[in-house]
N, CA, C, O and the ligand as a Tripos MOL2 file, in Angstrom:
@<TRIPOS>MOLECULE
protein
  293   291    74     0     0
PROTEIN
NO_CHARGES

@<TRIPOS>ATOM
      1 N         101.3660   38.2050   38.3330 N.3       1 MET1
      2 CA        101.7610   38.1180   39.6990 C.3       1 MET1
      3 C         103.1540   37.4700   39.7700 C.2       1 MET1
      4 O         103.5530   36.7070   38.8900 O.2       1 MET1
      5 N         103.8890   37.8080   40.8690 N.am      2 LYS2
      6 CA        105.2000   37.2930   41.0080 C.3       2 LYS2
      7 C         105.4310   36.7930   42.4240 C.2       2 LYS2
      8 O         104.8020   37.2610   43.3730 O.2       2 LYS2
      9 N         106.3610   35.8170   42.5550 N.am      3 ALA3
     10 CA        106.8220   35.3230   43.8600 C.3       3 ALA3
     11 C         108.2850   34.9380   43.7320 C.2       3 ALA3
     12 O         108.7890   34.7310   42.6280 O.2       3 ALA3
     13 N         108.9630   34.8430   44.8680 N.am      4 TRP4
     14 CA        110.4570   34.5800   44.7790 C.3       4 TRP4
     15 C         110.8350   33.4060   45.6670 C.2       4 TRP4
     16 O         110.1670   33.0880   46.6510 O.2       4 TRP4
     17 N         111.9110   32.7910   45.2850 N.am      5 LEU5
     18 CA        112.4970   31.6720   46.1320 C.3       5 LEU5
     19 C         114.0280   31.7990   46.0610 C.2       5 LEU5
     20 O         114.6390   31.8250   44.9930 O.2       5 LEU5
     21 N         114.6000   31.8760   47.2570 N.am      6 ASP6
     22 CA        116.0810   31.9310   47.3870 C.3       6 ASP6
     23 C         116.6510   30.4900   47.4650 C.2       6 ASP6
     24 O         116.3430   29.7330   48.3860 O.2       6 ASP6
     25 N         117.4800   30.1480   46.4790 N.am      7 VAL7
     26 CA        117.9470   28.7870   46.4010 C.3       7 VAL7
     27 C         119.4710   28.7010   46.3810 C.2       7 VAL7
     28 O         120.1620   29.6540   46.0230 O.2       7 VAL7
     29 N         119.9780   27.5170   46.7810 N.am      8 ALA8
     30 CA        121.4900   27.2640   46.7660 C.3       8 ALA8
     31 C         121.7420   26.0510   45.9670 C.2       8 ALA8
     32 O         120.9670   25.0940   45.9870 O.2       8 ALA8
     33 N         122.8810   26.0860   45.2240 N.am      9 VAL9
     34 CA        123.3210   24.9210   44.5080 C.3       9 VAL9
     35 C         124.4390   24.2580   45.2740 C.2       9 VAL9
     36 O         125.3600   24.9270   45.7430 O.2       9 VAL9
     37 N         124.3660   22.8930   45.4120 N.am     10 LEU10
     38 CA        125.2990   22.0860   46.2090 C.3      10 LEU10
     39 C         125.8640   21.0110   45.3420 C.2      10 LEU10
     40 O         125.2590   20.6170   44.3450 O.2      10 LEU10
     41 N         127.0490   20.5210   45.7220 N.am     11 ARG11
     42 CA        127.6680   19.4020   45.0500 C.3      11 ARG11
     43 C         128.0810   18.3670   46.0730 C.2      11 ARG11
     44 O         128.7660   18.7040   47.0390 O.2      11 ARG11
     45 N         127.6790   17.1020   45.8900 N.am     12 CYS12
     46 CA        128.1310   16.0360   46.7750 C.3      12 CYS12
     47 C         129.6650   15.9200   46.6050 C.2      12 CYS12
     48 O         130.1650   15.7690   45.4910 O.2      12 CYS12
     49 N         130.3840   15.9930   47.7190 N.am     13 PRO13
     50 CA        131.8800   15.9610   47.6670 C.3      13 PRO13
     51 C         132.3690   14.5360   47.2920 C.2      13 PRO13
     52 O         133.5330   14.3810   46.9240 O.2      13 PRO13
     53 N         131.5700   13.5700   47.3710 N.am     14 ASN14
     54 CA        131.9100   12.1790   47.0830 C.3      14 ASN14
     55 C         131.7620   11.8410   45.6090 C.2      14 ASN14
     56 O         132.7100   11.3710   44.9810 O.2      14 ASN14
     57 N         130.5950   12.0720   45.0600 N.am     15 CYS15
     58 CA        130.2930   11.6370   43.6940 C.3      15 CYS15
     59 C         130.0910   12.7750   42.7160 C.2      15 CYS15
     60 O         130.0740   12.5570   41.5050 O.2      15 CYS15
     61 N         129.9350   14.0140   43.2360 N.am     16 GLY16
     62 CA        129.8230   15.1610   42.3330 C.3      16 GLY16
     63 C         128.4040   15.4760   41.8590 C.2      16 GLY16
     64 O         128.2170   16.3980   41.0660 O.2      16 GLY16
     65 N         127.3870   14.7180   42.3360 N.am     17 ARG17
     66 CA        126.0370   15.0300   41.9680 C.3      17 ARG17
     67 C         125.6050   16.4360   42.4690 C.2      17 ARG17
     68 O         125.9480   16.8460   43.5780 O.2      17 ARG17
     69 N         124.8660   17.1320   41.6410 N.am     18 LEU18
     70 CA        124.4400   18.5190   41.9790 C.3      18 LEU18
     71 C         123.0010   18.4970   42.5220 C.2      18 LEU18
     72 O         122.1570   17.6940   42.1240 O.2      18 LEU18
     73 N         122.7840   19.4200   43.4430 N.am     19 TYR19
     74 CA        121.4230   19.5600   44.0770 C.3      19 TYR19
     75 C         121.0590   21.0310   44.1460 C.2      19 TYR19
     76 O         121.9410   21.8870   44.2160 O.2      19 TYR19
     77 N         119.8070   21.3260   44.1280 N.am     20 VAL20
     78 CA        119.3290   22.6610   44.4300 C.3      20 VAL20
     79 C         118.3980   22.5490   45.6890 C.2      20 VAL20
     80 O         117.4520   21.7620   45.7010 O.2      20 VAL20
     81 N         118.6940   23.3430   46.7140 N.am     21 GLU21
     82 CA        117.8630   23.3770   47.9330 C.3      21 GLU21
     83 C         117.5380   24.8360   48.2340 C.2      21 GLU21
     84 O         118.1650   25.7540   47.7040 O.2      21 GLU21
     85 N         116.5320   25.0290   49.1080 N.am     22 THR22
     86 CA        116.1940   26.3610   49.5400 C.3      22 THR22
     87 C         117.3950   26.8870   50.3930 C.2      22 THR22
     88 O         118.0360   26.1290   51.1210 O.2      22 THR22
     89 N         117.6610   28.1860   50.2730 N.am     23 SER23
     90 CA        118.8320   28.7260   50.9480 C.3      23 SER23
     91 C         118.6710   28.7210   52.4690 C.2      23 SER23
     92 O         119.6640   28.5400   53.1740 O.2      23 SER23
     93 N         117.4880   28.9070   52.9930 N.am     24 TRP24
     94 CA        117.3360   28.8950   54.4970 C.3      24 TRP24
     95 C         117.7470   27.5200   55.0590 C.2      24 TRP24
     96 O         118.2740   27.4370   56.1690 O.2      24 TRP24
     97 N         117.5140   26.4860   54.3230 N.am     25 TYR25
     98 CA        117.8850   25.1460   54.7400 C.3      25 TYR25
     99 C         119.3970   24.9530   54.7480 C.2      25 TYR25
    100 O         119.9420   24.2280   55.5810 O.2      25 TYR25
    101 N         120.0590   25.6110   53.8120 N.am     26 VAL26
    102 CA        121.5300   25.4800   53.6460 C.3      26 VAL26
    103 C         122.2730   26.4970   54.4620 C.2      26 VAL26
    104 O         123.2020   26.1340   55.1850 O.2      26 VAL26
    105 N         121.9100   27.7500   54.3800 N.am     27 VAL27
    106 CA        122.6900   28.8590   54.9320 C.3      27 VAL27
    107 C         122.3740   29.1000   56.3690 C.2      27 VAL27
    108 O         123.2750   29.3520   57.1680 O.2      27 VAL27
    109 N         121.0430   29.0240   56.7460 N.am     28 GLU28
    110 CA        120.6700   29.3400   58.1020 C.3      28 GLU28
    111 C         120.6850   28.0810   58.9970 C.2      28 GLU28
    112 O         121.1620   28.1350   60.1310 O.2      28 GLU28
    113 N         120.1660   26.9590   58.4900 N.am     29 MET29
    114 CA        120.1090   25.6900   59.2760 C.3      29 MET29
    115 C         121.4070   24.9180   59.1570 C.2      29 MET29
    116 O         121.7200   24.0880   60.0100 O.2      29 MET29
    117 N         122.1820   25.1930   58.0810 N.am     30 GLU30
    118 CA        123.4360   24.4560   57.8280 C.3      30 GLU30
    119 C         123.2360   22.9270   57.9080 C.2      30 GLU30
    120 O         124.0520   22.1980   58.4730 O.2      30 GLU30
    121 N         122.1680   22.5000   57.3450 N.am     31 SER31
    122 CA        121.7740   21.0820   57.4570 C.3      31 SER31
    123 C         122.7100   20.1170   56.7110 C.2      31 SER31
    124 O         123.3280   20.4460   55.6980 O.2      31 SER31
    125 N         122.7710   18.9330   57.2670 N.am     32 ASP32
    126 CA        123.4910   17.8200   56.5530 C.3      32 ASP32
    127 C         122.4300   17.1760   55.6600 C.2      32 ASP32
    128 O         121.2770   17.0210   56.0650 O.2      32 ASP32
    129 N         122.8270   16.8040   54.4470 N.am     33 ILE33
    130 CA        121.9380   16.0220   53.6250 C.3      33 ILE33
    131 C         122.5850   14.7060   53.1690 C.2      33 ILE33
    132 O         123.8070   14.5660   53.1110 O.2      33 ILE33
    133 N         121.7110   13.7620   52.8530 N.am     34 GLU34
    134 CA        122.2470   12.4860   52.3530 C.3      34 GLU34
    135 C         122.1310   12.4460   50.8490 C.2      34 GLU34
    136 O         121.0560   12.7160   50.3140 O.2      34 GLU34
    137 N         123.1800   12.1230   50.1620 N.am     35 CYS35
    138 CA        123.1980   12.0660   48.7160 C.3      35 CYS35
    139 C         122.3760   10.8800   48.2150 C.2      35 CYS35
    140 O         122.5880    9.7340   48.6110 O.2      35 CYS35
    141 N         121.3850   11.2120   47.2860 N.am     36 GLY36
    142 CA        120.5160   10.1890   46.7690 C.3      36 GLY36
    143 C         121.2570    9.2550   45.7610 C.2      36 GLY36
    144 O         120.7510    8.1920   45.4020 O.2      36 GLY36
    145 N         122.4340    9.6720   45.3300 N.am     37 GLU37
    146 CA        123.1710    8.9340   44.3200 C.3      37 GLU37
    147 C         124.1130    7.8910   45.0100 C.2      37 GLU37
    148 O         124.1070    6.7090   44.6680 O.2      37 GLU37
    149 N         124.8890    8.3630   45.9550 N.am     38 CYS38
    150 CA        125.9650    7.5090   46.5200 C.3      38 CYS38
    151 C         125.7350    7.2340   47.9870 C.2      38 CYS38
    152 O         126.4280    6.3740   48.5310 O.2      38 CYS38
    153 N         124.8190    7.8940   48.6730 N.am     39 GLY39
    154 CA        124.4990    7.6510   50.0730 C.3      39 GLY39
    155 C         125.3780    8.4070   51.0600 C.2      39 GLY39
    156 O         125.1650    8.3280   52.2700 O.2      39 GLY39
    157 N         126.3660    9.1390   50.5500 N.am     40 ASN40
    158 CA        127.2610    9.9550   51.3720 C.3      40 ASN40
    159 C         126.4780   11.0620   52.1340 C.2      40 ASN40
    160 O         125.6160   11.7170   51.5470 O.2      40 ASN40
    161 N         126.7720   11.2640   53.4080 N.am     41 GLU41
    162 CA        126.1570   12.4130   54.0900 C.3      41 GLU41
    163 C         127.1340   13.5300   54.1460 C.2      41 GLU41
    164 O         128.2960   13.3420   54.5060 O.2      41 GLU41
    165 N         126.6610   14.7180   53.7850 N.am     42 PHE42
    166 CA        127.5780   15.8820   53.7620 C.3      42 PHE42
    167 C         126.8580   17.1420   54.2100 C.2      42 PHE42
    168 O         125.6350   17.2680   54.1580 O.2      42 PHE42
    169 N         127.7130   18.0760   54.6600 N.am     43 ASN43
    170 CA        127.1620   19.3730   55.1360 C.3      43 ASN43
    171 C         126.7930   20.2550   53.9360 C.2      43 ASN43
    172 O         127.6460   20.5340   53.0940 O.2      43 ASN43
    173 N         125.5440   20.6900   53.8520 N.am     44 SER44
    174 CA        125.0880   21.4320   52.7230 C.3      44 SER44
    175 C         125.8120   22.7840   52.5910 C.2      44 SER44
    176 O         126.1900   23.1660   51.4840 O.2      44 SER44
    177 N         126.0070   23.4970   53.6770 N.am     45 ARG45
    178 CA        126.5930   24.8420   53.5450 C.3      45 ARG45
    179 C         128.1110   24.7630   53.0540 C.2      45 ARG45
    180 O         128.5500   25.5470   52.2140 O.2      45 ARG45
    181 N         128.8650   23.7730   53.6320 N.am     46 LYS46
    182 CA        130.2590   23.6460   53.1860 C.3      46 LYS46
    183 C         130.4700   23.2080   51.7830 C.2      46 LYS46
    184 O         131.5610   23.3450   51.2310 O.2      46 LYS46
    185 N         129.3650   22.6460   51.1630 N.am     47 ASN47
    186 CA        129.4580   22.2130   49.8200 C.3      47 ASN47
    187 C         128.5700   23.0210   48.8080 C.2      47 ASN47
    188 O         128.1820   22.5490   47.7390 O.2      47 ASN47
    189 N         128.2950   24.2650   49.2470 N.am     48 MET48
    190 CA        127.4630   25.1580   48.3910 C.3      48 MET48
    191 C         128.3410   25.7820   47.3270 C.2      48 MET48
    192 O         129.4380   26.2640   47.6110 O.2      48 MET48
    193 N         127.8410   25.7690   46.0800 N.am     49 LEU49
    194 CA        128.5950   26.3260   44.9610 C.3      49 LEU49
    195 C         128.1380   27.7590   44.6260 C.2      49 LEU49
    196 O         128.9520   28.6280   44.3120 O.2      49 LEU49
    197 N         126.8240   27.9760   44.7020 N.am     50 SER50
    198 CA        126.2750   29.2720   44.3240 C.3      50 SER50
    199 C         124.8830   29.4630   44.9200 C.2      50 SER50
    200 O         124.2920   28.5360   45.4730 O.2      50 SER50
    201 N         124.3810   30.6810   44.7930 N.am     51 ARG51
    202 CA        123.0670   30.9940   45.3920 C.3      51 ARG51
    203 C         122.4110   31.9730   44.4950 C.2      51 ARG51
    204 O         123.0790   32.8460   43.9410 O.2      51 ARG51
    205 N         121.0780   31.8610   44.3200 N.am     52 ALA52
    206 CA        120.3630   32.8570   43.4640 C.3      52 ALA52
    207 C         118.9180   32.9780   43.9500 C.2      52 ALA52
    208 O         118.3720   32.1100   44.6320 O.2      52 ALA52
    209 N         118.3410   34.1040   43.5560 N.am     53 LEU53
    210 CA        116.9490   34.3580   43.8020 C.3      53 LEU53
    211 C         116.1780   34.0730   42.5330 C.2      53 LEU53
    212 O         116.3690   34.7290   41.5090 O.2      53 LEU53
    213 N         115.2630   33.0410   42.6180 N.am     54 LEU54
    214 CA        114.4350   32.7160   41.4720 C.3      54 LEU54
    215 C         113.1010   33.4930   41.5270 C.2      54 LEU54
    216 O         112.5030   33.6540   42.5910 O.2      54 LEU54
    217 N         112.6580   33.9670   40.3520 N.am     55 GLU55
    218 CA        111.4360   34.6560   40.2170 C.3      55 GLU55
    219 C         110.4320   33.8410   39.4990 C.2      55 GLU55
    220 O         110.6650   33.4080   38.3710 O.2      55 GLU55
    221 N         109.2740   33.6100   40.1510 N.am     56 PHE56
    222 CA        108.2180   32.8260   39.5410 C.3      56 PHE56
    223 C         107.1080   33.7690   39.0270 C.2      56 PHE56
    224 O         106.5970   34.6320   39.7410 O.2      56 PHE56
    225 N         106.7810   33.5510   37.7760 N.am     57 GLN57
    226 CA        105.6290   34.2490   37.1860 C.3      57 GLN57
    227 C         104.3810   33.3780   37.3580 C.2      57 GLN57
    228 O         104.3350   32.2330   36.9100 O.2      57 GLN57
    229 N         103.3850   33.9470   38.0130 N.am     58 LEU58
    230 CA        102.1440   33.2270   38.3570 C.3      58 LEU58
    231 C         100.9740   33.8090   37.6440 C.2      58 LEU58
    232 O         100.9360   35.0090   37.3720 O.2      58 LEU58
    233 N         100.0020   32.9660   37.3300 N.am     59 ASP59
    234 CA         98.7160   33.4640   36.7790 C.3      59 ASP59
    235 C          97.8170   33.9060   37.9840 C.2      59 ASP59
    236 O          98.2330   33.8500   39.1410 O.2      59 ASP59
    237 N          96.5990   34.3340   37.6640 N.am     60 GLU60
    238 CA         95.7710   34.8820   38.7160 C.3      60 GLU60
    239 C          95.3190   33.8270   39.7060 C.2      60 GLU60
    240 O          94.8000   34.1730   40.7680 O.2      60 GLU60
    241 N          95.5060   32.4930   39.3790 N.am     61 ASN61
    242 CA         95.1440   31.4420   40.3380 C.3      61 ASN61
    243 C          96.3870   30.9440   41.1130 C.2      61 ASN61
    244 O          96.3060   29.9980   41.8960 O.2      61 ASN61
    245 N          97.5030   31.5890   40.8800 N.am     62 GLY62
    246 CA         98.7270   31.1520   41.5860 C.3      62 GLY62
    247 C          99.4260   30.0030   40.8780 C.2      62 GLY62
    248 O         100.3520   29.4260   41.4490 O.2      62 GLY62
    249 N          99.0300   29.6420   39.6670 N.am     63 GLU63
    250 CA         99.6720   28.5170   38.9440 C.3      63 GLU63
    251 C         100.9680   29.1150   38.3660 C.2      63 GLU63
    252 O         100.9950   30.2320   37.8500 O.2      63 GLU63
    253 N         102.0540   28.3010   38.4820 N.am     64 ILE64
    254 CA        103.3940   28.7250   37.9890 C.3      64 ILE64
    255 C         103.4230   28.6750   36.4370 C.2      64 ILE64
    256 O         103.1750   27.6400   35.8190 O.2      64 ILE64
    257 N         103.7360   29.8390   35.8500 N.am     65 GLN65
    258 CA        103.7890   29.9190   34.4030 C.3      65 GLN65
    259 C         105.2630   29.8900   33.8910 C.2      65 GLN65
    260 O         105.5410   29.3290   32.8310 O.2      65 GLN65
    261 N         106.1590   30.4790   34.6340 N.am     66 ASN66
    262 CA        107.5270   30.5470   34.2290 C.3      66 ASN66
    263 C         108.3970   30.8050   35.4080 C.2      66 ASN66
    264 O         107.9330   31.2960   36.4380 O.2      66 ASN66
    265 N         109.7240   30.4640   35.2690 N.am     67 VAL67
    266 CA        110.6710   30.7360   36.3740 C.3      67 VAL67
    267 C         111.9330   31.2070   35.7200 C.2      67 VAL67
    268 O         112.3450   30.6890   34.6820 O.2      67 VAL67
    269 N         112.5550   32.2060   36.3380 N.am     68 HIS68
    270 CA        113.8850   32.5800   35.8550 C.3      68 HIS68
    271 C         114.7280   33.1810   37.0010 C.2      68 HIS68
    272 O         114.2020   33.5280   38.0590 O.2      68 HIS68
    273 N         116.0730   33.2960   36.7580 N.am     69 VAL69
    274 CA        116.9810   33.8460   37.7490 C.3      69 VAL69
    275 C         116.7490   35.3290   37.8370 C.2      69 VAL69
    276 O         116.9490   36.0490   36.8590 O.2      69 VAL69
    277 N         116.3230   35.8050   39.0080 N.am     70 SER70
    278 CA        116.1160   37.2520   39.2220 C.3      70 SER70
    279 C         117.3800   37.9250   39.6320 C.2      70 SER70
    280 O         117.6530   39.0370   39.1800 O.2      70 SER70
    281 N         118.1740   37.2980   40.4760 N.am     71 LYS71
    282 CA        119.4330   37.8800   40.9640 C.3      71 LYS71
    283 C         120.3060   36.7640   41.4700 C.2      71 LYS71
    284 O         119.8540   35.8220   42.1210 O.2      71 LYS71
    285 N         121.5960   36.9050   41.1420 N.am     72 ARG72
    286 CA        122.6420   35.9680   41.7220 C.3      72 ARG72
    287 C         123.0650   36.5690   43.0460 C.2      72 ARG72
    288 O         123.3520   37.7630   43.1280 O.2      72 ARG72
    289 N         123.1060   35.7210   44.1140 N.am     73 LEU73
    290 CA        123.4090   36.2400   45.4280 C.3      73 LEU73
    291 C         124.8260   35.8060   45.9030 C.2      73 LEU73
    292 O         125.2430   36.1630   47.0050 O.2      73 LEU73
    293 ZN        127.0340   11.5470   46.2000 Zn       74 ZN74
@<TRIPOS>BOND
     1     1     2 1
     2     2     3 1
     3     3     4 2
     4     3     5 am
     5     5     6 1
     6     6     7 1
     7     7     8 2
     8     7     9 am
     9     9    10 1
    10    10    11 1
    11    11    12 2
    12    11    13 am
    13    13    14 1
    14    14    15 1
    15    15    16 2
    16    15    17 am
    17    17    18 1
    18    18    19 1
    19    19    20 2
    20    19    21 am
    21    21    22 1
    22    22    23 1
    23    23    24 2
    24    23    25 am
    25    25    26 1
    26    26    27 1
    27    27    28 2
    28    27    29 am
    29    29    30 1
    30    30    31 1
    31    31    32 2
    32    31    33 am
    33    33    34 1
    34    34    35 1
    35    35    36 2
    36    35    37 am
    37    37    38 1
    38    38    39 1
    39    39    40 2
    40    39    41 am
    41    41    42 1
    42    42    43 1
    43    43    44 2
    44    43    45 am
    45    45    46 1
    46    46    47 1
    47    47    48 2
    48    47    49 am
    49    49    50 1
    50    50    51 1
    51    51    52 2
    52    51    53 am
    53    53    54 1
    54    54    55 1
    55    55    56 2
    56    55    57 am
    57    57    58 1
    58    58    59 1
    59    59    60 2
    60    59    61 am
    61    61    62 1
    62    62    63 1
    63    63    64 2
    64    63    65 am
    65    65    66 1
    66    66    67 1
    67    67    68 2
    68    67    69 am
    69    69    70 1
    70    70    71 1
    71    71    72 2
    72    71    73 am
    73    73    74 1
    74    74    75 1
    75    75    76 2
    76    75    77 am
    77    77    78 1
    78    78    79 1
    79    79    80 2
    80    79    81 am
    81    81    82 1
    82    82    83 1
    83    83    84 2
    84    83    85 am
    85    85    86 1
    86    86    87 1
    87    87    88 2
    88    87    89 am
    89    89    90 1
    90    90    91 1
    91    91    92 2
    92    91    93 am
    93    93    94 1
    94    94    95 1
    95    95    96 2
    96    95    97 am
    97    97    98 1
    98    98    99 1
    99    99   100 2
   100    99   101 am
   101   101   102 1
   102   102   103 1
   103   103   104 2
   104   103   105 am
   105   105   106 1
   106   106   107 1
   107   107   108 2
   108   107   109 am
   109   109   110 1
   110   110   111 1
   111   111   112 2
   112   111   113 am
   113   113   114 1
   114   114   115 1
   115   115   116 2
   116   115   117 am
   117   117   118 1
   118   118   119 1
   119   119   120 2
   120   119   121 am
   121   121   122 1
   122   122   123 1
   123   123   124 2
   124   123   125 am
   125   125   126 1
   126   126   127 1
   127   127   128 2
   128   127   129 am
   129   129   130 1
   130   130   131 1
   131   131   132 2
   132   131   133 am
   133   133   134 1
   134   134   135 1
   135   135   136 2
   136   135   137 am
   137   137   138 1
   138   138   139 1
   139   139   140 2
   140   139   141 am
   141   141   142 1
   142   142   143 1
   143   143   144 2
   144   143   145 am
   145   145   146 1
   146   146   147 1
   147   147   148 2
   148   147   149 am
   149   149   150 1
   150   150   151 1
   151   151   152 2
   152   151   153 am
   153   153   154 1
   154   154   155 1
   155   155   156 2
   156   155   157 am
   157   157   158 1
   158   158   159 1
   159   159   160 2
   160   159   161 am
   161   161   162 1
   162   162   163 1
   163   163   164 2
   164   163   165 am
   165   165   166 1
   166   166   167 1
   167   167   168 2
   168   167   169 am
   169   169   170 1
   170   170   171 1
   171   171   172 2
   172   171   173 am
   173   173   174 1
   174   174   175 1
   175   175   176 2
   176   175   177 am
   177   177   178 1
   178   178   179 1
   179   179   180 2
   180   179   181 am
   181   181   182 1
   182   182   183 1
   183   183   184 2
   184   183   185 am
   185   185   186 1
   186   186   187 1
   187   187   188 2
   188   187   189 am
   189   189   190 1
   190   190   191 1
   191   191   192 2
   192   191   193 am
   193   193   194 1
   194   194   195 1
   195   195   196 2
   196   195   197 am
   197   197   198 1
   198   198   199 1
   199   199   200 2
   200   199   201 am
   201   201   202 1
   202   202   203 1
   203   203   204 2
   204   203   205 am
   205   205   206 1
   206   206   207 1
   207   207   208 2
   208   207   209 am
   209   209   210 1
   210   210   211 1
   211   211   212 2
   212   211   213 am
   213   213   214 1
   214   214   215 1
   215   215   216 2
   216   215   217 am
   217   217   218 1
   218   218   219 1
   219   219   220 2
   220   219   221 am
   221   221   222 1
   222   222   223 1
   223   223   224 2
   224   223   225 am
   225   225   226 1
   226   226   227 1
   227   227   228 2
   228   227   229 am
   229   229   230 1
   230   230   231 1
   231   231   232 2
   232   231   233 am
   233   233   234 1
   234   234   235 1
   235   235   236 2
   236   235   237 am
   237   237   238 1
   238   238   239 1
   239   239   240 2
   240   239   241 am
   241   241   242 1
   242   242   243 1
   243   243   244 2
   244   243   245 am
   245   245   246 1
   246   246   247 1
   247   247   248 2
   248   247   249 am
   249   249   250 1
   250   250   251 1
   251   251   252 2
   252   251   253 am
   253   253   254 1
   254   254   255 1
   255   255   256 2
   256   255   257 am
   257   257   258 1
   258   258   259 1
   259   259   260 2
   260   259   261 am
   261   261   262 1
   262   262   263 1
   263   263   264 2
   264   263   265 am
   265   265   266 1
   266   266   267 1
   267   267   268 2
   268   267   269 am
   269   269   270 1
   270   270   271 1
   271   271   272 2
   272   271   273 am
   273   273   274 1
   274   274   275 1
   275   275   276 2
   276   275   277 am
   277   277   278 1
   278   278   279 1
   279   279   280 2
   280   279   281 am
   281   281   282 1
   282   282   283 1
   283   283   284 2
   284   283   285 am
   285   285   286 1
   286   286   287 1
   287   287   288 2
   288   287   289 am
   289   289   290 1
   290   290   291 1
   291   291   292 2
@<TRIPOS>SUBSTRUCTURE
     1 MET1         2 RESIDUE 1 A MET
     2 LYS2         6 RESIDUE 1 A LYS
     3 ALA3        10 RESIDUE 1 A ALA
     4 TRP4        14 RESIDUE 1 A TRP
     5 LEU5        18 RESIDUE 1 A LEU
     6 ASP6        22 RESIDUE 1 A ASP
     7 VAL7        26 RESIDUE 1 A VAL
     8 ALA8        30 RESIDUE 1 A ALA
     9 VAL9        34 RESIDUE 1 A VAL
    10 LEU10       38 RESIDUE 1 A LEU
    11 ARG11       42 RESIDUE 1 A ARG
    12 CYS12       46 RESIDUE 1 A CYS
    13 PRO13       50 RESIDUE 1 A PRO
    14 ASN14       54 RESIDUE 1 A ASN
    15 CYS15       58 RESIDUE 1 A CYS
    16 GLY16       62 RESIDUE 1 A GLY
    17 ARG17       66 RESIDUE 1 A ARG
    18 LEU18       70 RESIDUE 1 A LEU
    19 TYR19       74 RESIDUE 1 A TYR
    20 VAL20       78 RESIDUE 1 A VAL
    21 GLU21       82 RESIDUE 1 A GLU
    22 THR22       86 RESIDUE 1 A THR
    23 SER23       90 RESIDUE 1 A SER
    24 TRP24       94 RESIDUE 1 A TRP
    25 TYR25       98 RESIDUE 1 A TYR
    26 VAL26      102 RESIDUE 1 A VAL
    27 VAL27      106 RESIDUE 1 A VAL
    28 GLU28      110 RESIDUE 1 A GLU
    29 MET29      114 RESIDUE 1 A MET
    30 GLU30      118 RESIDUE 1 A GLU
    31 SER31      122 RESIDUE 1 A SER
    32 ASP32      126 RESIDUE 1 A ASP
    33 ILE33      130 RESIDUE 1 A ILE
    34 GLU34      134 RESIDUE 1 A GLU
    35 CYS35      138 RESIDUE 1 A CYS
    36 GLY36      142 RESIDUE 1 A GLY
    37 GLU37      146 RESIDUE 1 A GLU
    38 CYS38      150 RESIDUE 1 A CYS
    39 GLY39      154 RESIDUE 1 A GLY
    40 ASN40      158 RESIDUE 1 A ASN
    41 GLU41      162 RESIDUE 1 A GLU
    42 PHE42      166 RESIDUE 1 A PHE
    43 ASN43      170 RESIDUE 1 A ASN
    44 SER44      174 RESIDUE 1 A SER
    45 ARG45      178 RESIDUE 1 A ARG
    46 LYS46      182 RESIDUE 1 A LYS
    47 ASN47      186 RESIDUE 1 A ASN
    48 MET48      190 RESIDUE 1 A MET
    49 LEU49      194 RESIDUE 1 A LEU
    50 SER50      198 RESIDUE 1 A SER
    51 ARG51      202 RESIDUE 1 A ARG
    52 ALA52      206 RESIDUE 1 A ALA
    53 LEU53      210 RESIDUE 1 A LEU
    54 LEU54      214 RESIDUE 1 A LEU
    55 GLU55      218 RESIDUE 1 A GLU
    56 PHE56      222 RESIDUE 1 A PHE
    57 GLN57      226 RESIDUE 1 A GLN
    58 LEU58      230 RESIDUE 1 A LEU
    59 ASP59      234 RESIDUE 1 A ASP
    60 GLU60      238 RESIDUE 1 A GLU
    61 ASN61      242 RESIDUE 1 A ASN
    62 GLY62      246 RESIDUE 1 A GLY
    63 GLU63      250 RESIDUE 1 A GLU
    64 ILE64      254 RESIDUE 1 A ILE
    65 GLN65      258 RESIDUE 1 A GLN
    66 ASN66      262 RESIDUE 1 A ASN
    67 VAL67      266 RESIDUE 1 A VAL
    68 HIS68      270 RESIDUE 1 A HIS
    69 VAL69      274 RESIDUE 1 A VAL
    70 SER70      278 RESIDUE 1 A SER
    71 LYS71      282 RESIDUE 1 A LYS
    72 ARG72      286 RESIDUE 1 A ARG
    73 LEU73      290 RESIDUE 1 A LEU
    74 ZN74       293 GROUP 0 **** ****
């Protein structure tokens, strides 16, 4: 069985730490997030580096077995 998650990669403009968040949170809500490293608050969409669709391989109980990049968006 398979399931998918659309994710975005972000970089804190102050300290450079990288984050991965769900794309709806970044692209549709354009949320601000607070960096856990330096405390800087920044806009997630304006600091997005890339976006991809992850494919999860699941067993019959829905347990995650493996994850890989299905498509770069
Ligand atoms: Zn930071």
